[in-house]
N, C-alpha and C positions, 0 to 999 in steps of 0.2 A: 436428599438434603442431609446435612449434618444434624446432630442432636440439637445444637443451639438454634439452628435455622428452623427446625420443626417447632421448638418451643415458642419462637417468635411468631411463626406463621399462625399458630393456633391461639395466640394472645396470652399464653401463660407468662410470657415476659412482655410487659412489666406488671401485668395484673396480679400475678401470684408471687413471682420472685423478680428481683431486679436484674439478676444475671442467670443465664441458662447454664446447665451443666454441660461439660464437654463430652463426657462419657455416658453410656447408657446402662441401666440396670436391666437384668433379664428377669422377667416376671412370668412364671408358668403356673396355671391353675391346676387343681387336682383332676379336672376334666380333660386335661391334656392340651387345652387351648393356651397359646402363648401370646402374651402382650408384646407389643413391639420389641423386637430383640435389640434392645438399646445397649449395645456394648461397643460396637465399632461403627465406623463410617461405611458407606456402601462399598467403596473400593477395598477397605480392609476386610469386609465380610467375603467379598469375592475371592480374595487371596486366601483367607482362612479356610474356605471350603474347597480350595483347589481349582476353582473355575479359572483363575489366573495362575499359571499361564496355559493351562491345558485346553481351555475353550477359546479364550481371547488373550492377546498379549498384554492388553492394558484394560483395567477395570473402569467402568463408568464412574464419574464423580457424583452424578445425580441419580436419584431413585425414581423409577417409574412406579406409578400406582396401579396395581393389578387387582381388580375387584371382581369376584365371581357372583353370579346371580343367586348362589346359595347363601350369600352374605359373608363368606370368608374372603380373606385378603392375603396375597403373597407378601411375605415380610422378611426378606433376607435370610432364608433358610428355615423358616418356621415349618411345622409339619401339618400338611393338609391330607385329605383322603381323596382317592379317585372319584368317589361318589360326589364329593363337593365340587370337583372341577370338571364335570362332564361337558359343560358348555363353554363356548368362548367367553373369556372375561372382558370386562371393560378396562382398557389400558389407557392411562393418561400420563402425560409428561409435560415439561415446560417447552412447548412448541412455539415456533415463530410463524406468524401468518406469512404466506407466500413461499415458504420453504417446503421441501419434500422430505419425507422420512420413510425408513424401512423398519419393520418389526420382525424379529426372529424369536421363536420359542423353540429351544432345542434341549434335548436331554443329554446330560453329561454321562456317558456310558463307559463301562469297563467290561473286559472279557478276561477270564483266566481259565486255568485248566479245570476248575470246578463248576463252571457254568458257561454254556454256549448260548446264553440268552443275550438279547441286545442291551438290557439295562445294566445298572451297577450290580456287580457280583456281590455275594455276601461278604467276601473278603476283598480288600482293596490293595493287597500286597502284590507287587509286581504285575499290575494289570496292563492290559493292552487297551488303550483308550479308543472310544468310539463315540460318535454322536448320532442321534436319531431325531430329526427335526419334526416338531408337531404342528408348527404354524409358521407361515411366511407371507408377509404382506409388504408390498413395495409401493412407491409413488403415493404415499399418504400425504394429502395436502394439509399442512399445519397439524392441528390436533384431531382432524376428522378421520379417525381410523376406518370407519365404515365406508369411506369414499376411496380407499386405496385399492390397488390391484392385488387380488389374492392369488398368489402362485401356488400355495399349499393350504388347503382348507384345514381348519382346526381339528385336531384329533386329541381326545382326552388321553389321560395317562393310564397305562396298563401294566404296572410292574408285576411279574409273576410271583406266585406264592413262595414264601421262605427265601426271598432274595433281599430283604432288608429295605432300607430307605434309598430312594433314587432322587437325583437332583434335576430340577426342571428350571431352565434359565430363560429369562426374557431380556432381549437386547434391543435397544432403540438406536438407530443410526440416522444422521442427517445426510441426505444425498446431495451430490454436487450437480447431478442432472437426472433426467428421467431414466428409469431402468427398463430395458426390454431384454428379456431372457428366454428366447424360444427354446433353447437347449433344456431348460428346466421344465417349461410348459406349465400346465395347470393340473394339480393333484387334488382329487376329491377327498372327502373325509372317509372314504372306503378304500383308499389307495395307499399302499406302503411303498410304491415304486419311487426310487430315488431318495427316499427319506433316510434310510440307513447308510452308514459309512459317509455321512455328510458332515461338512465342517463349516461352522459359522464364520470362522476367520478366513477360510478360503473364499467363501461367498463375498465377504466384505472386501477382501483384496481384489477379487475379480471385478467388482464394480466401484473400486476406489472410494469406499465408504469411510475409510479411516478408522478411528477408535469409536467405540460405542458412546453415545451421548448420555444415555440413561439405561438403567437396568434393574432387575429384581430377580429373585428366585425363591423356590420353595422345595420342600422334600415330601415324598409320599411313598407309601408301600401298599402292598396288596390289600384289597377289601372285596366285598361281595359284588361290586360293580364290574370288576375286571373281566370275569368270564363273559359278561354281556358285551363289553367292548371288543373282546377278542372275536366274538361271533360276528360283530359288525364288520370287522376287518378281515373278512374272508379273502378279499383280493390281496391284502397284505400277506396273509399266510401263503398264498400261491407264489408270492414273489420272494419271501424272506423266511427260509427254513429255520433261522435262528429263533424267531418268535414261535414257530410251530413246536420246536423241540422243547420249549419251556412252557407251553400252554397246556390247558386241560380241555381244549376243544376236541370233540369227538373226531376220529379219523375220517368220518364221512364228510367232514367239512372241506377236506382238500383232496385233490385227485392226483395232481402232478406238479412238479416244480421245474422251472426252466433255468438252466445254468448258462452262464456266459463262458463256454468252454467245456471240454470233455472231463469227465471224472477220471482221475489218474488210474491206470491199470492196477497199480499196487494196492488200491483200496477196494477193488471190486469184490473180493471174497469177504472182506469185513462187512461191507454194506449188505451183501447178499445174505449173510447170516443175521444181520440186524433186522432186515425186513422180511426174513423168512421166504425168500425166493431167489432163484438164480437168474431169472429173466427180469431184470430190474432197470436196465438202461437201453434206450434207443440212441445209440451213439451218434447217428447222423443228425438227429433232431435235438440231441442234448437234453432229453427229457428223462427225469427220474420218475418211475411209477411207484408211488408209495402204497404198498398193499398191507403193510404190517399193522397189527393192532397193538404192538408193543412199542409205545412211544419212549419208554425208558431206555430200551436198547438203542433206538434210533438216536436219542439224545446222547447216549454214551459214544456212539459212532461219531456224531458231530464234534464232541469234545476231543475225541482221539485224533481226528485228522485235521481239525481246524481249517476246514475247507473254506476258501474266501468267497462266500456267496455275495451276489450283488443284487 
């Protein structure tokens, strides 16, 4: 909702003032907690933070309410912590009975030469955009999110250390018909398969969802909960070396990575040096055997070749 609509909804108009303000004031307490970021409308905030046009081509006009069991709430770019958002939030929006909806939670990600991690790099200059979706629910009957079909179970946020704030976006779409997507399948909260390199806009186009009806987003950076989440996502590490290279999970947590395709010959020597062995690839099975204890060298290798992992 707009600022004036929120003031009317909560009875501030006409009980306190006769007319609501059109713009919002930004109120930040010394504890770091931010009161409703009342400066722009939902669509304006989406544009301001680059979510439009990089994630969706058109911003939602309405705001979805996203409330976590820790008591914090997503509020158009406010800063939350990974600890506060460990569990799936309660998401509500202006839903019509008898209609079906889809919920997407995606991370707006960038890659550049200084970071081969999946999230926002420390610098956003000339980034290569990526998305990593954390949650996907379709066929939600009206406002009853818990009765929808979960395609991807909720995974908390795990921005690596020293990579700054990352953006996490919630999008609500109204469906024209029931969605059946066997190609996507069901992803558990321990699976990173098909989550990276994913695009909300592409999913919306595939299922003719149109523009998002409502949305919200917040920002977060590394805290002490992140290593715990990384350990939970062992399967994700096995599938996505971009997270491995940026994580502090012990090398014993992963054994091998499966590629879709062969590693180019010209990179064999570089990678052999990075992982301290010359016997590192089973070319026929396309498996990389990671035996190095030196994750820094491995990360530098990933940065150097920009290998398109899937």
